[in-house]
Structures are given as C-alpha cells and as structure tokens.
C-alpha positions in Angstrom: 96.7 155.9 104.7 98.6 155.9 108.0 97.4 153.6 110.8 95.8 155.4 113.8 98.2 154.1 116.4 101.3 153.9 114.2 104.0 151.2 114.6 102.4 149.7 117.7 99.3 148.5 115.9 101.4 147.3 113.0 103.5 145.1 115.3 100.3 143.5 116.7 98.9 143.0 113.2 102.2 141.4 112.0 102.2 139.1 115.0 98.6 138.0 114.3 99.2 137.5 110.6 101.8 134.7 111.3 99.6 132.7 113.6 99.3 129.0 112.9 97.8 126.2 114.9 95.7 126.4 118.0 95.1 129.9 119.5 96.7 129.0 122.8 100.0 128.2 121.1 100.1 131.8 119.8 99.2 133.7 122.9 102.8 134.3 124.1 103.7 135.8 120.7 100.6 138.0 120.8 101.3 139.1 124.3 104.9 140.0 123.4 103.5 142.1 120.5 101.0 143.9 122.8 103.7 144.6 125.4 105.9 146.1 122.6 103.0 148.1 121.1 101.5 149.5 124.3 104.1 152.1 125.1 104.2 153.2 121.4 100.4 153.6 121.4 100.4 155.6 124.6 103.3 157.8 123.4 105.9 156.5 126.0 109.4 156.6 124.5 111.4 153.4 124.4 115.1 154.0 125.1 116.3 150.5 124.4 114.5 150.5 121.0 116.2 153.9 120.3 119.7 152.5 121.1 119.1 149.4 119.0 117.9 151.6 116.1 120.9 153.9 116.4 123.4 150.9 116.4 121.7 149.3 113.4 121.0 152.3 111.2 123.4 155.1 112.4 126.5 153.3 113.7 128.8 156.3 113.6 126.4 158.8 115.2 126.6 159.5 119.0 123.8 158.0 121.1 122.0 160.2 123.6 122.1 159.3 127.3 118.9 157.9 128.8 118.3 161.3 130.5 118.9 163.3 127.2 116.7 160.9 125.3 113.7 161.4 127.7 114.2 165.2 127.8 114.2 165.3 124.0 111.1 163.1 123.9 109.2 165.3 126.4 110.2 168.4 124.6 109.1 167.0 121.2 105.8 165.8 122.7 104.8 169.1 124.4 106.5 171.7 122.2 104.0 171.2 119.3 101.6 174.0 118.8 97.9 173.4 117.9 95.3 171.2 119.4 96.1 167.9 121.0 94.0 165.5 123.0 95.9 165.6 126.3 
C-alpha cells in the first residue's frame, strides 16, 4: 500500500526511526526531514533534488533548465483529467 503523502512522509519516518538518546538531540534531524518533506507533501517541485537525481541516475541525459523544469511540473500537475482536490 502506498503512503498517503508519498516520499515526504517516508523521509520523516526514516528520520524518526534512527533516533537515539534524548529527544532534544534529535530535533535538528527531524526538522531537516520535515523541511525536505513539506514541499513534496504540498506538491511543490524541487529543482535541486531533480538535478541531483539526474546526475546520479541518468548521467548522460540532458538536464532541464530551472524554467523548463517548473513548466513541465506545472503542466504535469494541471493537465491530468478527472477529479482533484484543488
């Protein structure tokens, strides 16, 4: 079964799983995970993550410019047919 919020929630869960020691020692790691997850949960595209993914997994493929990336993201988000919440 796929998580409701996708990769963002998985990042928070992974950060929480590795906690050890007092809670306050782990707050910075949790906040980092929340900051990374929030845009994914809200559907905001992350260009830096895309560039890192392309460099790691598709080194020979061309990388879209920031403008092209956001245009493609907006088109993908709003070109779907059928019901959506917003």
